[in-house]
MISE-699920 format. One line per field, with one value per residue: residue number from 0; residue in three letters; chain; x, y, z of N, C-alpha, C, O, CB in turn. Coordinates in steps of 0.02 Angstrom, whole numbers. Atoms other than C-alpha are relative to their C-alpha. Glycine has a CB too. Example, Ala and Ser with C-alpha at 12.3 -4.5 7.8 and 13.67 -1.06 7.14 Angstrom:
BEGIN
seq [0_1]
type [ala_ser]
mol [A_A]
nu [45_-42]
nv [-59_-59]
nw [0_-3]
cau [615_684]
cav [-225_-53]
caw [390_357]
cu [45_-39]
cv [60_55]
cw [0_37]
ou [97_-14]
ov [59_110]
ow [33_45]
cbu [-50_20]
cbv [1_23]
cbw [62_-71]
***
This chain:
BEGIN
seq [0_1_2_3_4_5_6_7_8_9_10_11_12_13_14_15_16_17_18_19_20_21_22_23_24_25_26_27_28_29_30_31_32_33_34_35_36_37_38_39_40_41_42_43_44_45_46_47_48_49_50_51_52_53_54_55_56_57_58_59_60_61_62_63_64_65_66_67_68_69_70_71_72_73_74_75_76_77_78_79_80_81_82_83_84_85_86_87_88_89_90_91_92_93_94_95_96_97_98_99_100_101_102_103_104_105_106_107_108_109_110_111_112_113_114_115_116_117_118_119_120_121_122_123_124_125_126_127_128_129_130_131_132_133_134_135_136_137_138_139_140_141_142_143_144_145_146_147_148_149_150_151_152_153_154_155_156_157_158_159_160_161_162_163_164_165_166_167_168_169_170_171_172_173_174_175_176_177_178_179_180_181_182_183_184_185_186_187_188_189_190_191_192_193_194_195_196_197_198_199_200_201_202_203_204_205_206_207_208_209_210_211_212_213]
type [met_pro_glu_pro_glu_gln_gly_ile_glu_pro_gly_asp_asn_ala_met_ser_leu_asn_pro_gly_ser_arg_gly_val_leu_gly_arg_ile_val_leu_val_cys_gly_ala_ile_thr_ala_gly_ala_gly_ala_leu_ile_leu_val_gly_trp_ala_ile_gly_ser_asp_ala_leu_thr_ala_met_gly_thr_gly_tyr_ile_pro_ala_pro_asn_thr_ala_leu_leu_phe_val_leu_leu_gly_ser_ala_val_leu_val_arg_glu_ala_arg_pro_ala_ser_arg_val_ile_his_arg_ile_ala_thr_ala_ala_ala_val_phe_ser_ala_val_met_gly_ser_val_thr_leu_ile_gly_phe_val_ile_gly_leu_asn_thr_asp_asp_trp_leu_phe_ser_thr_ala_arg_met_leu_gly_glu_val_pro_met_gly_his_met_ser_pro_val_ala_ala_phe_ser_phe_val_leu_ala_gly_gly_ser_leu_leu_leu_leu_glu_cys_gln_ala_arg_thr_trp_ala_ala_ile_ser_gly_thr_leu_ile_met_leu_ala_gly_ala_val_cys_leu_met_gly_tyr_trp_phe_gly_ala_pro_leu_leu_tyr_gly_gly_thr_val_ile_pro_met_ala_leu_pro_thr_ser_leu_ala_leu_val_ala_leu_gly_gly_gly_leu_thr_ala_ala]
mol [A_A_A_A_A_A_A_A_A_A_A_A_A_A_A_A_A_A_A_A_A_A_A_A_A_A_A_A_A_A_A_A_A_A_A_A_A_A_A_A_A_A_A_A_A_A_A_A_A_A_A_A_A_A_A_A_A_A_A_A_A_A_A_A_A_A_A_A_A_A_A_A_A_A_A_A_A_A_A_A_A_A_A_A_A_A_A_A_A_A_A_A_A_A_A_A_A_A_A_A_A_A_A_A_A_A_A_A_A_A_A_A_A_A_A_A_A_A_A_A_A_A_A_A_A_A_A_A_A_A_A_A_A_A_A_A_A_A_A_A_A_A_A_A_A_A_A_A_A_A_A_A_A_A_A_A_A_A_A_A_A_A_A_A_A_A_A_A_A_A_A_A_A_A_A_A_A_A_A_A_A_A_A_A_A_A_A_A_A_A_A_A_A_A_A_A_A_A_A_A_A_A_A_A_A_A_A_A_A_A_A_A_A_A]
nu [51_63_25_66_52_24_71_19_-19_-24_54_52_-10_7_63_57_0_23_59_4_-41_30_39_63_7_22_70_41_6_43_70_24_10_61_56_10_24_65_47_12_40_69_30_15_57_58_18_23_64_42_10_-26_-20_-67_-50_-5_-1_55_-7_26_-54_-23_-66_2_-31_-72_-31_-2_-51_-66_-9_-15_-66_-50_1_-29_-69_-31_4_-41_-73_-21_2_-51_-45_-55_26_-5_65_42_-22_20_72_7_-19_52_57_-17_4_71_33_-22_29_73_10_-17_50_62_-12_2_71_36_-21_22_70_4_21_-33_35_48_-35_9_70_37_64_28_25_-25_16_6_-36_-61_7_-22_-41_-59_-56_-13_-66_-46_-19_-44_-64_-26_-23_-65_-50_-9_-40_-67_-28_-18_-62_-58_-19_-35_-64_-34_5_52_18_47_57_36_30_58_49_27_47_61_36_27_57_58_20_34_65_36_23_58_56_10_34_59_-12_-46_-20_-42_-23_61_20_23_-55_17_-31_-29_44_-25_-44_-63_-40_-28_-49_-61_-38_-33_-48_-53_-34_-38_-57_-45_-32_-43]
nv [-54_33_-23_-26_42_-10_-17_-55_-62_-52_-35_46_17_74_13_-9_57_59_-18_32_-34_-59_16_-35_-55_30_22_-60_-23_44_-9_-66_2_37_-39_-57_23_32_-55_-28_48_-3_-61_9_47_-38_-44_42_28_-53_9_-51_27_31_-49_-53_28_-29_-69_-43_-29_57_-11_-4_57_-15_14_73_28_-12_42_67_-1_-11_54_56_-15_4_70_47_-15_31_73_18_-58_8_-2_-68_-12_-28_-67_-41_-9_-48_-67_-23_-19_-60_-58_-9_-31_-67_-38_-5_-49_-69_-23_-14_-62_-54_-7_-41_-70_-29_22_57_59_62_58_17_36_72_15_-65_4_-65_8_-47_9_-70_-40_34_50_67_37_-43_8_-57_-28_30_66_-13_-17_61_46_-27_22_72_14_-20_46_65_-14_-9_69_31_-32_16_-56_26_-50_-45_38_12_-63_-10_48_-21_-54_29_28_-57_-27_49_2_-64_6_47_-39_-37_44_20_-53_-19_-59_20_-61_-40_-61_-43_-22_50_41_72_30_64_53_42_51_-31_-15_64_27_-42_20_61_-11_-35_45_44_-35_-14_63_23]
nw [3_24_61_-10_18_69_6_-41_28_-45_-34_-28_-68_-11_-37_46_45_-37_-39_-67_-49_-22_-61_-14_48_64_-7_-1_70_36_-24_19_70_16_-20_49_66_-11_-6_65_39_-26_24_70_3_-21_53_58_-15_-26_-71_-43_-65_6_16_-49_-68_-38_-17_53_41_42_33_74_34_4_-63_-9_48_-26_-58_26_28_-52_-49_33_9_-65_-20_40_-7_-64_8_51_1_48_67_33_34_-53_-14_55_-9_-56_24_42_-43_-37_48_17_-57_-6_53_-9_-56_19_49_-38_-39_49_22_-49_5_65_11_44_-37_29_-17_52_54_-13_-16_-8_-38_-20_-70_-48_-70_-16_50_16_52_-20_49_19_-47_-46_13_-51_29_56_-23_-30_51_23_-49_3_57_-16_-46_34_41_-47_-20_56_6_-62_-48_-41_-52_28_16_-61_-18_43_-22_-64_16_27_-57_-40_38_-7_-68_-15_27_-43_-60_17_-5_-69_-35_36_43_54_39_-46_30_11_66_48_19_-2_-60_8_-24_-52_26_24_-58_-29_48_-3_-59_17_52_-33_-42_44_26_-54_-19_55]
cau [2416_2232_2152_1996_1832_1762_1595_1599_1604_1699_1587_1484_1457_1487_1339_1223_1271_1215_1034_1057_1193_1077_970_830_860_842_678_612_652_564_408_396_421_284_166_195_173_24_-63_-39_-109_-262_-296_-287_-406_-523_-522_-550_-700_-770_-750_-730_-718_-562_-476_-519_-524_-686_-624_-695_-526_-470_-289_-259_-222_-56_-17_-59_47_197_173_174_331_429_374_421_588_630_579_669_833_839_794_914_1052_1181_1068_1118_949_860_966_927_740_757_844_708_571_663_678_494_438_542_481_296_307_391_268_123_199_224_45_-17_77_25_-149_-107_-199_-81_-192_-320_-185_-212_-389_-516_-658_-770_-813_-794_-785_-853_-738_-599_-579_-566_-438_-302_-131_-99_48_120_117_192_336_358_373_509_601_569_640_788_815_814_938_1051_1045_1096_1242_1292_1251_1165_1168_1075_959_914_883_762_676_654_574_451_405_380_266_157_158_104_-44_-88_-95_-219_-333_-307_-366_-506_-426_-353_-351_-209_-155_-333_-423_-465_-296_-312_-284_-176_-284_-266_-199_-71_-12_8_100_218_265_304_395_499_537_594_707_781_818_891]
cav [-3051_-3107_-3093_-2984_-3072_-3102_-3023_-2880_-2708_-2561_-2474_-2627_-2660_-2838_-2827_-2766_-2918_-3039_-3014_-3137_-3029_-2883_-2970_-2865_-2718_-2830_-2902_-2726_-2675_-2828_-2804_-2616_-2643_-2774_-2665_-2516_-2613_-2710_-2547_-2477_-2633_-2631_-2449_-2489_-2635_-2520_-2396_-2536_-2608_-2442_-2485_-2329_-2434_-2520_-2363_-2243_-2358_-2280_-2102_-2032_-1971_-2080_-2095_-2049_-2191_-2106_-2120_-2303_-2339_-2258_-2353_-2517_-2470_-2402_-2533_-2670_-2588_-2576_-2760_-2842_-2745_-2810_-2987_-2991_-2866_-2939_-2925_-2782_-2801_-2769_-2617_-2547_-2574_-2486_-2341_-2328_-2330_-2198_-2083_-2109_-2069_-1912_-1854_-1892_-1802_-1653_-1641_-1649_-1510_-1404_-1439_-1366_-1205_-1186_-1267_-1425_-1580_-1726_-1847_-1844_-1918_-2087_-2080_-1938_-1913_-1767_-1828_-1703_-1713_-1544_-1421_-1547_-1647_-1835_-1949_-1813_-1827_-1720_-1598_-1672_-1844_-1776_-1699_-1861_-1957_-1835_-1873_-2061_-2062_-1965_-2080_-2235_-2154_-2109_-2292_-2347_-2224_-2291_-2124_-2211_-2070_-1949_-2087_-2123_-1939_-1929_-2089_-2019_-1859_-1966_-2059_-1895_-1832_-1987_-1982_-1798_-1838_-1989_-1875_-1769_-1916_-1965_-1792_-1787_-1652_-1729_-1556_-1497_-1370_-1305_-1228_-1325_-1406_-1594_-1688_-1840_-1997_-2114_-2260_-2142_-2086_-2266_-2319_-2170_-2220_-2394_-2333_-2210_-2345_-2464_-2336_-2286_-2467_-2502]
caw [4434_4418_4249_4230_4222_4046_3994_4117_4039_4113_4240_4276_4458_4518_4637_4501_4394_4532_4587_4732_4810_4825_4955_5026_4907_4755_4819_4851_4672_4605_4711_4676_4490_4488_4587_4470_4310_4384_4432_4262_4181_4293_4250_4066_4087_4183_4040_3911_4000_4065_4249_4355_4511_4444_4379_4521_4671_4725_4733_4572_4511_4365_4305_4121_3998_3965_4147_4152_3996_4075_4234_4135_4041_4190_4311_4186_4150_4336_4363_4216_4233_4411_4361_4208_4251_4133_3978_3861_3772_3936_3972_3799_3831_3999_3917_3787_3919_4020_3867_3820_3996_4006_3837_3872_4041_3965_3818_3943_4052_3897_3844_4010_3972_3787_3801_3705_3769_3733_3824_3681_3569_3653_3720_3707_3830_3869_4046_4184_4375_4424_4338_4319_4157_4180_4096_4089_4167_4321_4302_4462_4383_4224_4318_4414_4251_4194_4358_4337_4161_4220_4368_4258_4137_4284_4341_4168_4177_4347_4432_4573_4701_4587_4531_4712_4745_4598_4656_4831_4758_4660_4820_4910_4772_4782_4972_4982_4869_4973_5124_5030_5009_5191_5246_5117_5010_4851_4767_4878_4748_4724_4576_4421_4406_4372_4537_4549_4562_4708_4602_4524_4696_4757_4597_4610_4786_4724_4570_4673_4798_4661_4582_4748_4797_4626]
cu [-67_-25_-68_-54_-27_-75_-24_27_26_-59_-53_15_-13_-66_-59_-8_-25_-60_-1_41_-31_-48_-65_-14_-27_-71_-47_-12_-48_-73_-27_-9_-64_-62_-15_-28_-72_-55_-15_-43_-73_-38_-18_-57_-63_-25_-34_-69_-49_-15_31_24_69_51_7_3_-52_1_-31_50_34_66_-9_29_71_37_8_52_71_18_21_71_56_4_31_73_38_5_51_73_29_7_53_51_55_-23_8_-66_-47_18_-19_-74_-13_13_-53_-62_12_-7_-74_-37_19_-31_-76_-15_14_-48_-64_6_-5_-71_-40_13_-32_-72_-7_-18_27_-37_-51_34_-9_-73_-36_-65_-22_-28_35_-17_-3_31_65_-11_26_44_60_52_10_70_50_24_47_73_35_27_66_58_15_44_72_36_21_59_60_24_39_70_42_5_-49_-25_-55_-65_-43_-36_-65_-55_-33_-48_-66_-42_-34_-61_-62_-26_-40_-73_-42_-26_-63_-63_-14_-40_-61_8_49_21_42_19_-57_-14_-29_56_-17_35_33_-45_33_44_66_45_32_53_61_41_39_53_63_41_46_62_53_40_49_67]
cv [-31_32_28_-48_13_19_56_64_51_40_-44_-12_-73_-18_5_-60_-63_19_-30_39_63_-9_35_54_-27_-22_61_26_-42_11_69_3_-35_38_57_-22_-32_56_31_-42_0_63_-6_-44_36_47_-39_-25_51_-8_55_-24_-28_54_53_-23_31_72_47_30_-57_20_2_-64_9_-16_-73_-32_8_-39_-71_-3_8_-56_-64_6_-10_-73_-43_19_-25_-75_-24_55_-5_2_67_18_33_71_51_15_47_71_33_22_64_61_16_32_74_46_13_49_70_29_18_64_61_13_41_74_30_-18_-56_-61_-64_-63_-26_-38_-75_-18_65_-14_69_-1_51_-21_68_41_-31_-52_-68_-32_41_-8_61_25_-25_-69_8_17_-61_-49_28_-22_-76_-19_19_-45_-65_10_5_-70_-34_31_-8_60_-15_50_46_-36_-10_62_13_-50_21_60_-25_-29_56_30_-43_5_62_-7_-51_30_39_-42_-20_53_24_62_-17_58_46_66_42_14_-54_-42_-75_-32_-66_-54_-42_-57_25_14_-65_-27_41_-15_-62_9_36_-48_-50_31_15_-63_-25_39]
cw [-28_-64_13_-23_-70_2_43_-31_50_27_26_73_13_35_-44_-50_34_41_70_51_26_58_0_-53_-65_2_0_-68_-42_17_-23_-76_-21_20_-49_-66_7_7_-63_-43_22_-22_-74_-12_22_-56_-57_13_30_71_39_66_-4_-12_53_71_45_18_-48_-42_-38_-33_-78_-28_-11_60_10_-45_25_60_-22_-26_50_50_-27_-9_66_21_-41_2_62_-7_-51_-5_-50_-75_-30_-33_52_18_-56_5_58_-18_-43_39_39_-42_-17_57_8_-54_9_58_-19_-48_37_41_-49_-23_49_-11_-65_-17_-48_41_-29_22_-49_-56_8_9_14_36_21_72_46_70_31_-55_-24_-53_25_-55_-23_52_43_-15_55_-24_-60_20_33_-53_-33_49_-8_-61_10_47_-31_-45_44_25_-56_-11_64_50_53_54_-26_-18_65_27_-39_22_66_-11_-30_57_40_-34_7_71_21_-27_36_63_-14_0_72_36_-40_-44_-55_-43_44_-33_-28_-72_-42_-24_11_61_-21_29_51_-26_-25_60_29_-48_-2_59_-14_-50_31_44_-35_-27_53_23_-53_-1]
ou [-67_-19_-104_-43_-30_-112_-84_88_6_-104_-97_73_-64_-97_-106_-63_-38_-52_-27_25_-8_-65_-103_-70_-75_-107_-102_-68_-87_-116_-83_-58_-100_-110_-72_-75_-114_-110_-73_-88_-119_-97_-73_-99_-116_-85_-84_-109_-105_-70_92_71_106_107_61_13_-41_-42_-42_34_60_73_-51_71_109_92_61_90_113_76_68_108_106_58_66_109_92_55_89_115_89_54_80_52_83_19_-21_-82_-82_-26_-34_-96_-58_-22_-67_-91_-32_-35_-94_-78_-25_-53_-101_-59_-23_-64_-96_-42_-37_-92_-83_-31_-56_-98_-58_18_-5_-29_-65_-1_-8_-98_-14_-102_19_-58_95_-67_49_13_102_-54_75_38_90_36_10_114_110_83_97_120_96_77_110_112_73_88_118_95_73_102_113_83_88_112_95_44_-103_-83_-106_-120_-104_-90_-115_-114_-93_-100_-119_-103_-93_-111_-118_-86_-87_-120_-103_-81_-107_-115_-73_-83_-90_-41_106_74_24_23_-45_21_-60_46_-46_96_17_-62_95_98_117_105_90_105_115_102_98_106_120_102_101_116_113_100_101_110]
ov [-61_93_4_-86_71_-5_72_70_50_59_-22_-18_-101_-69_-34_-73_-113_46_1_38_91_39_32_60_-1_-14_58_45_-16_17_73_31_-12_39_68_7_-25_48_47_-17_1_60_14_-30_27_53_-17_-27_33_11_53_4_-26_48_82_17_39_97_105_54_-105_74_-33_-95_-40_-44_-97_-76_-37_-56_-100_-49_-28_-79_-98_-43_-40_-93_-82_-26_-38_-107_-79_89_46_-6_115_77_83_113_109_71_90_117_92_74_106_111_74_76_116_102_69_92_115_89_68_102_111_70_80_115_87_5_-61_-77_-94_-114_-86_-67_-112_-66_104_-62_112_48_66_-56_93_36_-1_-96_-73_-15_24_-16_118_-14_-27_-86_-27_-8_-68_-83_-10_-42_-99_-62_-16_-59_-93_-33_-19_-83_-69_1_22_59_15_50_55_-8_-5_59_34_-32_10_64_2_-19_50_46_-19_6_57_13_-44_16_42_-20_-28_37_76_96_6_55_103_118_92_-9_-101_-79_-93_-27_-96_-51_-45_-68_-9_1_-66_-49_13_-13_-66_-21_16_-48_-65_1_7_-61_-54_26]
ow [-81_-74_57_-70_-92_45_43_-37_108_-11_63_93_-7_20_-37_-75_0_96_116_110_76_92_-48_-77_-93_-47_-28_-86_-82_-27_-47_-98_-65_-18_-69_-91_-38_-20_-77_-78_-19_-42_-93_-55_-8_-67_-87_-34_46_91_49_95_46_13_59_117_105_54_-30_-96_-8_-61_-106_4_-4_56_31_-24_20_70_6_-9_48_68_9_0_67_50_-13_-5_66_18_-42_-57_-70_-119_-4_-39_38_27_-41_-8_53_2_-37_25_47_-20_-19_47_19_-40_0_53_0_-42_21_46_-34_-33_29_2_-66_-68_-82_88_-72_-11_-51_-98_-41_-20_56_20_37_93_40_81_53_-113_-63_-44_63_-114_-73_111_19_-34_43_-18_-65_-9_29_-43_-55_28_-5_-56_-11_37_-13_-50_25_33_-44_-44_72_97_54_73_7_-12_64_56_-11_24_75_23_-16_60_59_-2_15_82_60_8_42_86_28_24_90_78_-24_-60_-54_-76_58_1_-62_-118_-17_-72_62_68_-72_88_53_3_-19_56_48_-24_-14_55_3_-42_18_43_-13_-24_41_32_-38_-43]
cbu [25_-54_-1_-7_-53_11_-40_24_-57_51_-30_-2_-42_61_-7_10_70_56_-62_25_65_-35_38_2_67_43_-10_32_68_19_-5_50_56_1_12_66_51_2_24_62_30_1_47_58_13_16_60_47_9_-60_28_-51_-49_2_-16_-57_68_-6_68_-40_54_-55_52_39_-32_10_-39_-68_-7_8_-66_-49_3_-13_-70_-32_9_-38_-74_-24_13_-49_-71_-33_29_36_-71_58_-32_6_74_17_-33_44_64_-18_-15_69_40_-32_18_76_13_-32_42_67_-14_-17_72_45_-34_19_79_46_-40_66_-76_76_-30_-33_75_38_-6_-15_7_-56_13_-29_50_34_16_29_38_-60_-42_-18_63_-6_-4_-35_-63_-29_-6_-55_-57_-4_-25_-70_-28_0_-46_-60_-8_-22_-63_-42_-9_70_-19_25_62_30_21_48_50_20_31_58_33_16_47_55_18_23_60_39_4_43_55_9_12_67_47_-54_27_-32_-65_64_49_9_58_-34_62_22_-53_68_-24_-56_-33_-15_-44_-58_-28_-17_-45_-48_-33_-28_-48_-42_-22_-41_-53_-36]
cbv [61_5_-54_64_6_-66_-59_-9_27_46_49_-68_41_-26_48_67_-12_-30_-21_-73_16_30_18_32_36_-58_-40_52_0_-70_-6_54_-30_-68_27_36_-54_-46_51_13_-72_-3_59_-26_-62_40_37_-60_-58_3_-65_50_-54_-54_32_45_8_-35_15_51_40_-21_-57_63_-13_69_31_-31_35_69_-4_-20_55_62_-14_-9_70_41_-26_-4_72_17_-23_-14_11_-66_-20_2_-68_-42_-1_-33_-69_-19_-3_-54_-57_-3_-15_-67_-37_2_-34_-71_-17_3_-55_-59_-1_-17_-69_-20_6_-24_56_-11_-2_-5_11_62_17_-21_-48_36_-45_19_-73_68_-45_15_68_-31_22_-46_-21_77_-14_-22_79_-7_-39_56_59_-34_-9_81_16_-36_34_65_-11_-29_65_48_-43_7_74_-25_66_-62_42_33_-67_-25_56_-9_-67_20_50_-56_-40_57_7_-77_-7_63_-16_-56_49_32_-61_-12_58_12_59_-53_39_-40_-16_66_30_32_19_-38_-10_-1_-43_-27_-36_66_36_-55_-3_72_-10_-48_43_58_-36_-21_64_29_-54_9]
cbw [-48_55_-51_-36_48_-44_15_71_-36_-36_-45_-39_44_43_58_-40_-26_46_-36_-3_-30_-56_63_72_-11_-18_64_42_-34_14_79_24_-31_34_68_-12_-30_63_45_-34_7_78_12_-36_44_63_-26_-13_46_-38_22_9_22_-57_-63_-7_31_59_8_27_46_-56_21_-27_-64_-13_57_-15_-70_14_42_-56_-49_35_23_-65_-28_51_-10_-72_-4_56_-23_-70_68_14_-2_-54_-28_62_10_-65_12_55_-39_-48_50_26_-66_-17_63_-4_-63_13_58_-30_-54_47_36_-61_-9_70_0_-57_-23_-37_3_22_62_-27_-1_62_61_-71_63_-49_26_-13_37_68_28_62_-64_14_-62_-8_-37_76_0_69_-23_-42_47_42_-54_-5_73_-5_-58_27_52_-43_-41_63_19_-63_-15_-16_-35_32_22_-61_-31_51_-12_-76_8_50_-48_-53_46_10_-74_-16_43_-33_-72_18_23_-66_-42_35_12_47_43_-43_-27_19_-54_36_-35_-58_39_-68_58_32_-56_38_-54_-41_54_10_-70_-1_60_-24_-59_42_39_-56_-33_58_12_-69]
***
């Protein structure tokens, strides 16, 4: 009777412990994680140096600093857990990033209901784009971050099917907003609701793709 392999915990998947065996899917996860984290980093740099061209990609709609920070955390978590799947430290970091994302997204959504502006906790600006405040997280983005945190937690719990479903929903949210920019109507849901910025939409598609592939 063959002895069980040493160092593999119950519930671990042999394929997930070997990045090379994942082939194309593994490379998709790495690329999507890098794109997501890189987009978040560029947005933060844009805010730091006051470059609207860098943060808004010429559209005028600027992602919130909170949004950029979550992209850096989630993108990095997706990337490093794929690159170092056997590291318990990496999985703990990914879990912490997932919980932080879900909490931040939930707090932001609650803030829209009760009138609490959580974006000012990190960076405060009085700039407006018409009737829409700049530098605030879109409710669609906030809900997507709740889904992203949940998807990453599901991956850590080996619930891959539900994680993939959540990742697909995140991709769809980003794709729908991209369509709005394609047709020249980024405010698809109308009114004075904060629109999702173009960089946010692109990063969400990459994040959702990475989570789904993972």
